[in-house]
C-alpha positions as CSV (number, residue, x, y, z in Angstrom):
1,M,21.3,16.6,-21.0
2,T,22.5,19.6,-20.9
3,S,20.1,22.7,-21.2
4,D,19.3,24.7,-23.8
5,N,18.0,27.5,-21.6
6,Q,19.6,28.5,-18.8
7,A,17.6,31.9,-18.8
8,E,15.2,29.5,-16.9
9,Q,17.5,27.9,-14.8
10,A,17.9,31.4,-13.1
11,E,14.4,31.2,-11.7
12,I,16.1,28.4,-9.3
13,P,18.4,29.8,-7.4
14,I,21.1,27.3,-6.0
15,D,22.0,28.9,-2.6
16,E,24.6,31.6,-3.5
17,K,26.7,30.7,-0.4
18,H,27.5,27.3,-1.9
19,S,28.1,29.4,-5.0
20,D,32.5,29.3,-5.1
21,I,32.2,25.3,-3.6
22,E,34.0,23.0,-6.6
23,L,31.8,20.5,-7.3
24,S,32.4,16.4,-7.3
25,P,30.0,15.3,-9.5
26,P,29.2,11.1,-9.4
27,K,31.2,9.4,-12.1
28,H,29.4,9.8,-15.6
29,F,28.6,13.3,-15.1
30,D,29.8,16.5,-16.1
31,D,30.2,19.7,-14.6
32,A,27.1,20.9,-16.9
33,D,24.6,17.4,-15.8
34,L,25.7,18.4,-12.3
35,T,24.2,21.3,-12.4
36,D,20.5,20.6,-14.6
37,A,20.5,18.1,-11.6
38,I,21.2,20.6,-8.9
39,Y,18.7,22.9,-10.2
40,A,16.2,19.6,-11.4
41,E,16.3,18.5,-7.4
42,Q,15.6,22.3,-5.9
43,A,12.9,23.1,-8.7
44,E,11.4,19.6,-7.6
45,K,11.0,20.3,-3.9
46,R,10.6,23.8,-4.4
47,M,7.8,23.2,-6.5
48,P,4.4,24.0,-5.2
49,L,1.4,22.0,-4.5
50,R,-0.8,23.7,-7.0
51,D,2.0,24.4,-9.4
52,A,2.5,20.0,-9.3
53,F,-0.8,19.4,-10.2
54,R,-0.6,21.4,-13.0
55,A,2.4,20.6,-14.7
56,Y,2.3,16.6,-14.0
57,P,-1.3,16.4,-14.9
58,Q,-0.8,12.9,-16.8
59,A,1.8,11.9,-14.1
60,I,-1.4,11.5,-12.2
61,F,-3.6,10.1,-13.9
62,W,-1.3,6.9,-15.1
63,S,-0.6,6.7,-11.2
64,W,-4.3,6.5,-11.0
65,A,-4.9,3.6,-14.0
66,I,-2.0,1.7,-12.5
67,S,-3.4,1.7,-9.0
68,A,-6.9,0.8,-10.0
69,C,-5.4,-2.8,-10.0
70,L,-5.7,-2.9,-6.2
71,I,-8.9,-2.4,-6.2
72,M,-9.2,-6.1,-7.5
73,E,-7.3,-7.2,-4.8
74,G,-9.2,-4.8,-2.3
75,Y,-12.6,-6.6,-3.3
76,D,-11.5,-9.8,-2.8
77,T,-10.1,-9.2,0.9
78,V,-14.3,-8.6,2.0
79,L,-15.9,-10.3,-0.4
80,L,-14.7,-13.6,1.8
81,G,-15.1,-12.2,4.9
82,N,-18.1,-11.5,4.5
83,L,-18.8,-14.2,2.4
84,T,-18.7,-16.4,5.3
85,A,-21.6,-14.1,7.3
86,L,-24.0,-15.7,4.5
87,P,-25.8,-18.4,5.3
88,V,-26.1,-20.0,1.7
89,F,-22.2,-19.5,1.3
90,R,-21.9,-21.4,5.1
91,E,-24.2,-24.4,3.9
92,K,-22.6,-24.8,1.0
93,F,-18.5,-24.7,2.3
94,G,-19.6,-25.7,5.5
95,H,-20.8,-28.2,7.9
96,E,-23.9,-28.1,10.2
97,I,-23.3,-28.3,13.8
98,H,-27.4,-27.6,14.8
99,P,-30.6,-28.6,12.9
100,G,-30.6,-25.9,9.9
101,K,-27.2,-23.6,11.0
102,Y,-24.1,-24.3,9.6
103,Q,-20.7,-23.1,10.0
104,L,-17.4,-23.2,8.1
105,E,-14.6,-25.5,10.3
106,P,-12.2,-23.0,11.6
107,Q,-8.9,-24.1,10.4
108,W,-10.7,-24.0,6.5
109,Q,-12.0,-20.6,7.1
110,S,-8.9,-19.1,8.0
111,A,-7.1,-21.3,4.9
112,V,-10.1,-19.7,2.7
113,G,-9.4,-16.2,3.8
114,Y,-5.8,-16.3,3.4
115,G,-4.8,-18.4,0.5
116,A,-4.8,-15.1,-1.4
117,P,-1.6,-13.9,0.6
118,I,0.2,-16.9,0.3
119,G,-0.3,-16.4,-3.4
120,N,0.9,-12.7,-3.0
121,F,3.9,-13.9,-1.2
122,V,5.0,-16.2,-4.4
123,G,3.6,-13.4,-6.9
124,I,5.6,-10.6,-5.1
125,F,9.2,-12.2,-5.6
126,V,8.4,-13.2,-9.1
127,A,7.2,-9.6,-9.8
128,S,10.3,-8.2,-8.1
129,W,12.3,-10.4,-10.4
130,F,10.2,-9.3,-13.7
131,Q,9.9,-5.3,-12.3
132,D,13.8,-5.0,-13.0
133,R,14.4,-6.7,-16.0
134,Y,11.3,-6.0,-17.4
135,G,9.8,-3.0,-16.1
136,Y,6.3,-2.7,-14.8
137,R,3.5,-2.1,-17.4
138,R,5.0,-5.7,-19.1
139,T,4.8,-7.4,-15.2
140,I,1.0,-5.7,-14.1
141,Q,0.1,-6.6,-18.2
142,A,1.2,-10.9,-17.4
143,C,-0.5,-10.8,-14.8
144,L,-3.9,-9.4,-14.9
145,L,-3.7,-12.0,-18.1
146,S,-3.3,-14.4,-16.1
147,L,-5.8,-13.4,-13.6
148,I,-8.5,-13.3,-15.7
149,G,-8.1,-17.6,-15.7
150,F,-7.4,-17.8,-12.5
151,I,-10.8,-16.4,-11.5
152,F,-12.4,-19.4,-13.3
153,V,-11.2,-22.2,-10.6
154,V,-13.1,-19.5,-7.6
155,F,-16.2,-19.5,-9.6
156,F,-17.1,-22.3,-10.3
157,A,-15.1,-24.4,-7.4
158,P,-16.9,-26.9,-6.4
159,N,-16.0,-27.5,-2.4
160,I,-14.3,-25.1,-0.1
161,K,-10.6,-26.9,-1.5
162,V,-10.5,-26.1,-4.4
163,L,-11.7,-22.5,-3.8
164,F,-8.3,-22.2,-1.1
165,V,-6.4,-23.6,-4.4
166,G,-8.5,-20.3,-6.6
167,E,-7.2,-18.1,-3.9
168,I,-4.3,-18.6,-4.1
169,L,-4.1,-19.1,-7.5
170,C,-5.9,-15.3,-8.0
171,G,-3.3,-14.0,-5.2
172,M,0.0,-14.6,-6.9
173,P,-1.3,-11.6,-9.8
174,W,-2.7,-9.9,-7.0
175,G,0.5,-9.6,-4.7
176,A,2.2,-8.6,-7.8
177,F,-0.2,-5.4,-8.7
178,A,-0.1,-4.2,-4.1
179,S,4.2,-4.1,-5.0
180,S,4.0,-2.3,-8.3
181,A,1.5,0.3,-8.0
182,V,3.0,1.6,-5.1
183,S,6.8,1.4,-7.0
184,Y,5.6,3.2,-9.8
185,A,3.2,5.7,-8.1
186,S,6.7,6.5,-6.1
187,E,8.3,6.5,-9.3
188,V,6.2,8.9,-12.0
189,T,5.6,11.5,-9.5
190,P,7.4,15.1,-8.0
191,V,8.4,15.1,-4.2
192,P,5.2,17.7,-3.7
193,L,2.7,14.9,-5.3
194,R,4.6,12.0,-4.3
195,A,3.1,11.2,-0.8
196,Y,-0.7,11.9,-2.7
197,L,-0.2,9.5,-5.7
198,T,1.4,6.8,-3.2
199,T,-1.5,6.7,-0.9
200,Y,-3.9,7.3,-3.4
201,V,-3.1,2.7,-3.9
202,N,-4.6,2.4,0.1
203,L,-7.6,4.1,-1.0
204,C,-8.0,1.4,-4.5
205,W,-8.4,-0.9,-2.0
206,V,-10.7,1.4,0.0
207,I,-13.0,1.4,-2.8
208,G,-12.3,-2.4,-3.9
209,Q,-14.0,-3.1,0.0
210,L,-16.2,-0.6,-0.5
211,I,-18.1,-2.6,-3.7
212,A,-17.2,-6.1,-2.1
213,S,-19.3,-4.7,0.6
214,G,-21.8,-3.1,-1.4
215,V,-22.3,-6.3,-3.6
216,I,-22.9,-8.2,-0.6
217,N,-25.5,-6.1,0.5
218,G,-27.0,-6.9,-2.9
219,V,-26.8,-10.3,-2.6
220,K,-27.7,-11.0,0.8
221,A,-31.3,-12.1,0.4
222,R,-30.8,-14.7,-2.0
223,T,-30.8,-17.9,-1.3
224,D,-29.3,-20.0,-4.1
225,Q,-26.0,-20.8,-5.4
226,W,-25.6,-16.8,-6.6
227,A,-25.8,-15.4,-3.5
228,Y,-21.9,-16.2,-3.5
229,R,-20.7,-17.2,-7.6
230,L,-22.1,-13.6,-8.2
231,P,-19.3,-11.6,-6.6
232,F,-16.7,-13.9,-7.9
233,A,-17.8,-13.4,-11.5
234,L,-18.1,-9.5,-11.1
235,Q,-13.8,-9.7,-10.7
236,W,-14.4,-10.4,-14.8
237,I,-14.9,-6.5,-15.2
238,W,-11.3,-5.2,-14.1
239,P,-8.7,-7.2,-16.5
240,I,-9.4,-5.9,-19.4
241,P,-10.1,-2.1,-19.5
242,I,-6.9,-1.7,-16.8
243,F,-4.7,-3.7,-19.4
244,I,-5.4,-1.5,-21.7
245,L,-4.4,1.2,-19.6
246,V,-1.8,-0.2,-18.7
247,T,-0.2,-0.9,-22.1
248,L,-0.9,2.8,-23.1
249,A,1.4,4.0,-20.1
250,P,4.4,5.4,-19.9
251,E,7.1,3.4,-18.2
252,S,8.5,4.3,-15.3
253,P,11.9,6.7,-16.7
254,W,13.2,5.6,-13.0
255,F,13.7,2.0,-14.3
256,L,14.7,3.4,-18.0
257,V,18.3,4.9,-16.3
258,R,18.5,2.1,-13.8
259,R,18.3,0.0,-17.3
260,G,20.9,2.7,-18.7
261,R,18.1,3.8,-21.6
262,L,18.5,7.8,-21.3
263,E,17.0,8.4,-24.3
264,E,13.7,6.4,-23.0
265,A,13.6,8.1,-20.1
266,E,13.2,11.4,-21.6
267,R,10.9,10.5,-23.4
268,S,8.7,9.3,-20.4
269,V,9.5,12.0,-18.0
270,A,8.2,14.4,-21.1
271,R,4.8,12.2,-21.5
272,L,4.2,12.4,-17.5
273,A,5.3,16.3,-17.2
274,S,4.0,17.6,-21.0
275,R,3.1,20.9,-19.2
276,L,6.6,21.4,-17.3
277,E,8.0,24.7,-18.4
278,N,10.7,25.8,-16.0
279,V,12.4,22.1,-16.1
280,Q,13.4,20.4,-19.4
281,P,13.4,16.5,-19.6
282,S,16.9,15.8,-19.5
283,Q,17.5,17.9,-16.6
284,I,14.9,15.7,-14.6
285,V,17.0,12.5,-16.5
286,A,19.8,14.1,-14.8
287,M,18.7,14.3,-11.3
288,M,17.5,10.7,-11.7
289,V,21.1,9.5,-13.9
290,R,22.9,11.6,-10.7
291,T,21.0,9.3,-7.9
292,N,21.4,6.3,-10.0
293,D,25.6,6.7,-10.1
294,H,25.5,8.0,-6.1
295,E,23.7,4.8,-4.9
296,I,25.6,2.9,-7.2
297,Q,29.1,3.8,-5.8
298,V,27.4,3.1,-2.1
299,H,26.6,0.1,-3.1
300,E,26.0,-1.7,-6.4
301,G,24.4,-4.9,-5.6
302,V,20.8,-5.2,-6.8
303,S,19.3,-8.7,-5.3
304,Y,17.3,-9.4,-2.3
305,L,20.3,-10.0,-0.2
306,D,21.3,-6.7,-0.8
307,C,18.7,-5.6,0.8
308,F,20.1,-7.1,4.3
309,K,23.6,-5.3,4.1
310,G,24.9,-2.3,5.1
311,V,22.2,1.4,5.0
312,D,20.2,-1.0,3.1
313,L,19.3,-3.2,6.2
314,R,17.9,-0.1,8.0
315,R,15.4,0.8,4.6
316,T,14.2,-2.3,5.1
317,E,13.1,-2.8,8.6
318,I,11.3,0.3,7.8
319,V,9.5,-0.8,4.9
320,C,8.3,-4.2,6.3
321,V,7.7,-2.9,9.6
322,T,5.6,-0.4,9.4
323,W,3.3,-2.7,6.9
324,A,3.3,-5.0,9.9
325,C,1.9,-2.3,12.1
326,Q,-1.4,-1.8,9.7
327,I,-1.8,-5.6,10.7
328,L,-0.7,-5.5,14.3
329,T,-2.4,-2.5,15.1
330,G,-5.6,-5.1,14.3
331,S,-6.8,-4.9,10.6
332,A,-8.3,-8.6,10.9
333,F,-11.0,-7.3,12.6
334,A,-11.7,-4.4,10.0
335,N,-11.5,-7.2,7.0
336,H,-13.4,-9.8,8.7
337,A,-16.5,-6.9,10.0
338,S,-19.9,-8.7,9.6
339,Y,-18.4,-11.6,10.7
340,F,-17.2,-10.0,13.7
341,F,-20.4,-8.0,14.0
342,E,-22.7,-11.3,13.6
343,Q,-20.7,-13.0,16.4
344,T,-21.0,-9.8,18.8
345,G,-25.6,-10.6,18.5
346,L,-26.5,-8.5,15.5
347,T,-28.6,-10.0,12.9
348,T,-26.9,-11.2,9.2
349,F,-28.9,-8.1,7.8
350,Q,-27.2,-6.5,9.9
351,A,-24.2,-7.2,10.1
352,V,-24.0,-6.6,6.5
353,K,-25.7,-3.0,6.7
354,M,-22.8,-1.7,9.4
355,D,-20.2,-3.1,7.2
356,L,-21.3,-1.9,4.0
357,G,-21.7,2.0,6.6
358,M,-17.9,1.2,8.1
359,R,-17.0,1.0,4.2
360,G,-18.3,4.2,3.4
361,V,-16.8,5.6,6.5
362,S,-13.1,4.4,5.2
363,F,-13.5,5.8,2.0
364,I,-14.5,10.1,3.6
365,S,-11.0,9.2,5.5
366,C,-8.8,8.4,2.7
367,I,-9.9,11.5,1.1
368,L,-9.9,13.1,4.5
369,A,-6.4,11.9,4.7
370,W,-4.9,13.9,2.0
371,F,-5.7,16.7,3.5
372,V,-3.9,16.2,6.5
373,L,-0.7,14.9,4.6
374,T,-0.6,18.5,3.0
375,Y,0.1,20.1,6.8
376,V,1.8,17.5,8.7
377,G,4.7,15.0,8.7
378,R,4.4,11.4,7.8
379,R,5.7,10.9,11.5
380,K,3.2,12.5,13.6
381,I,0.4,11.5,11.9
382,I,1.4,7.6,12.6
383,L,2.6,8.2,16.1
384,S,-0.9,10.0,16.6
385,G,-2.9,7.5,14.6
386,M,-1.4,4.4,16.7
387,T,-2.0,6.5,19.9
388,I,-5.7,6.3,19.4
389,L,-6.3,3.1,18.0
390,C,-4.7,1.6,20.9
391,C,-7.5,3.3,23.4
392,I,-9.9,2.0,21.0
393,L,-8.9,-1.2,21.2
394,L,-8.2,-1.2,24.6
395,L,-12.5,-0.1,24.9
396,V,-14.0,-3.1,22.5
397,G,-12.0,-5.2,25.3
398,I,-13.8,-3.8,28.2
399,L,-17.0,-3.6,26.8
400,S,-17.2,-7.1,25.4
401,I,-17.4,-8.2,29.4
402,P,-21.3,-6.7,29.7
403,G,-21.7,-7.1,26.2
404,Q,-22.5,-10.8,27.4
405,R,-25.1,-9.6,28.5
406,H,-26.3,-6.3,27.9
407,E,-27.5,-6.0,23.5
408,G,-26.8,-2.0,24.1
409,F,-22.6,-2.8,24.9
410,R,-22.5,-5.1,21.9
411,W,-23.8,-1.6,19.8
412,A,-21.0,-0.3,21.3
413,E,-18.2,-2.5,20.2
414,S,-19.7,-3.0,17.0
415,A,-19.5,1.7,16.8
416,L,-16.2,1.5,18.4
417,I,-14.7,-0.9,15.1
418,V,-16.5,2.1,12.9
419,V,-14.2,4.4,14.5
420,W,-11.1,2.2,14.5
421,V,-11.1,2.4,11.0
422,F,-12.0,5.6,10.5
423,V,-8.6,6.6,12.7
424,W,-6.9,3.9,10.8
425,D,-7.9,4.9,7.4
426,L,-6.9,8.3,8.4
427,T,-3.7,8.2,9.4
428,L,-1.4,4.9,9.5
429,T,-2.9,3.3,6.0
430,P,-2.8,5.7,3.9
431,V,0.2,6.7,5.1
432,A,2.2,3.7,5.2
433,Y,2.2,3.4,1.1
434,A,3.6,6.5,1.8
435,I,6.8,5.4,3.3
436,V,6.9,2.3,1.5
437,G,7.3,3.8,-1.2
438,E,9.9,7.0,-0.3
439,T,12.6,4.5,1.9
440,S,14.0,2.4,0.2
441,S,16.6,2.7,-2.4
442,T,15.9,3.8,-5.2
443,R,18.0,0.6,-7.2
444,L,16.3,-1.9,-4.9
445,R,12.5,-0.8,-4.2
446,A,10.7,-3.4,-6.2
447,K,12.5,-5.6,-4.2
448,T,12.5,-3.7,-1.0
449,V,8.8,-3.1,-1.6
450,G,8.0,-6.6,-2.2
451,L,10.0,-7.9,0.9
452,G,7.6,-5.7,3.1
453,R,4.7,-6.9,1.0
454,N,5.0,-9.8,2.2
455,T,5.9,-9.2,5.4
456,Y,2.8,-7.8,5.7
457,N,1.3,-11.0,3.9
458,V,2.9,-13.3,6.9
459,I,1.9,-11.4,9.5
460,G,-1.5,-10.9,8.0
461,I,-2.1,-14.9,7.5
462,A,-1.3,-15.7,11.4
463,A,-3.3,-12.6,12.6
464,G,-6.1,-14.3,10.1
465,I,-5.1,-17.6,11.6
466,L,-5.7,-16.2,15.5
467,N,-8.6,-14.2,14.4
468,T,-10.7,-16.3,13.2
469,Y,-10.3,-19.1,16.2
470,Q,-10.6,-16.2,18.8
471,Q,-14.5,-15.0,17.0
472,N,-15.6,-18.6,16.2
473,P,-18.1,-19.6,18.2
474,T,-16.7,-23.5,17.9
475,A,-13.4,-22.3,18.7
476,W,-12.0,-19.5,21.5
477,N,-15.5,-17.7,21.4
478,W,-13.1,-14.3,22.7
479,K,-15.6,-11.8,19.9
480,G,-14.6,-8.4,21.5
481,K,-11.8,-9.8,23.7
482,A,-9.7,-10.1,21.2
483,G,-9.3,-6.2,21.9
484,F,-7.4,-6.5,24.3
485,F,-4.5,-8.6,22.5
486,W,-4.7,-6.4,19.3
487,F,-4.2,-3.4,22.2
488,G,-0.9,-5.2,23.1
489,S,0.8,-5.3,19.4
490,C,-0.7,-1.9,18.5
491,L,1.2,-0.5,21.5
492,L,4.0,-2.1,20.7
493,S,3.8,-1.0,17.5
494,L,3.7,2.4,18.7
495,I,7.0,1.9,20.5
496,W,8.6,1.0,17.6
497,A,7.4,3.6,15.4
498,Y,8.9,6.6,18.3
499,F,12.1,5.2,18.4
500,R,12.7,3.5,14.3
501,L,10.1,5.4,12.4
502,P,12.2,8.9,10.1
503,E,10.5,11.8,8.5
504,C,10.9,11.7,4.5
505,K,8.3,14.8,4.0
506,G,10.1,17.0,0.6
507,R,12.9,14.6,0.3
508,S,14.4,13.7,-2.9
509,Y,15.7,10.3,-3.1
510,R,19.3,11.8,-3.2
511,E,18.8,13.2,0.4
512,L,16.9,10.1,1.7
513,D,20.0,8.6,0.2
514,I,22.4,10.7,2.3
515,L,20.2,10.3,5.7
516,F,20.5,7.2,5.4
517,E,24.3,6.6,4.6
518,R,24.4,9.2,7.5
519,K,22.8,7.0,10.4
520,V,21.2,9.6,11.2
521,P,18.4,9.3,14.3
522,A,14.7,8.7,12.8
523,R,14.0,11.7,15.4
524,K,16.4,14.3,13.6
525,F,15.1,13.1,9.8
526,A,13.1,16.1,9.5
527,T,15.7,18.9,10.9
528,T,19.0,17.8,9.6
529,V,19.9,20.2,6.7
530,I,21.0,18.7,3.7
531,E,22.9,21.3,1.0
532,A,22.4,20.7,-3.0
533,E,25.7,20.2,-3.8
534,E,26.8,17.5,-1.0
535,E,27.6,13.4,-2.3
536,H,28.2,12.0,1.0
């Protein structure tokens, strides 16, 4: 793995004050390999953002292609929540509460809405095992093929029970997509691009949600079965073209290094960074081998149990709680926005239009998040975003009190939910994906990300059940007063983030390993210096 071009290495020198230090390489390294690894790491960290875009166009494209799988899951998260706002859907799957007026039973409304997360839970655990054994590409290919069959169940569902089963089945491959896309993006991109490509995973969610809102807006006037069957049928559009892209995509070089397939890893790097001039693929692979060997020395195990041992316990906590914070800050409001708008007093047409506008706002805020990430650290973005979300949720609760008597206050509640979504998708939601992709160790990444996503799903199911009872007029009928409840959980999330969430911006995976091994406090991550030659 020694470089053939030593002159190029001089362009990015190692700090002179360490040039006379005796290197202590990992067990599989010689001095030349370690020199290559150090050089590649320093080159990657110092690479300007513009140069990274020029050097890694294929990595950007293939990460985008893999992340496109999440469009389908984002589509479904909004689809079912908004279908409940359509009278024809409630008539088909609900029961009559007044002459000509139908509602779903609260328990079945919750069950169907969170059938997919239940499927996610199973699918993620299975997919994490497949990812470690067969790689990301084969895992996603198998899931795409299974999804084509599962869509038939929801499309032809004769009653709400079958619809529930269909959502569970579809949720299994969707869960695999959610964990695979984040891990793949974090492993095929260099440090300068890592945050942009991992947060793009969230943008794919939003694109799916925007498409779903547009579809619902298009069928809202229909009074036949196609008002709800057509949105389900459109899910068949995605799997085949995405399957072709996944088949053509290179496998993650980090996965190949973990499997000892170093020559294949070099070829993968060459495909991902064909325009890289000053660093050879062999040097980048040397950097990966150095990090992998370091993690083996610290902890050799790669089971789920190992995620809860030693320094990896803290990393697992950060991944799981960061993803849970997306739910605990009130996302149940956003995922069932049309239903919330309708229960606060807007008509079905007004509610669907409001939701469509909200998804457009969400898309714009996700794009703006990339510009914020360029200048502000992850920790600061999360803390400021949660603070603003707390204030908005408190205001929603307060306005709901006079909103029972005055229509203007109900519109104000709905407008605040739109503002909440803008802040949420500008700060917490996209940045959480970057934190999840960066925080786990490379050898435990598939399993740690899977645990984090399943934490999200479990909390999401509980929150969804609560939200259904909070909003359903035949249950608790809280409406906007639910803002008080989510304000409390958002405040607790903010307190956790202040004390436990570290700053990972600009760090290589080796540096993050060392910071966690040294048990550096979260608030000191950004200022702690890790030298290029240090191993512990």
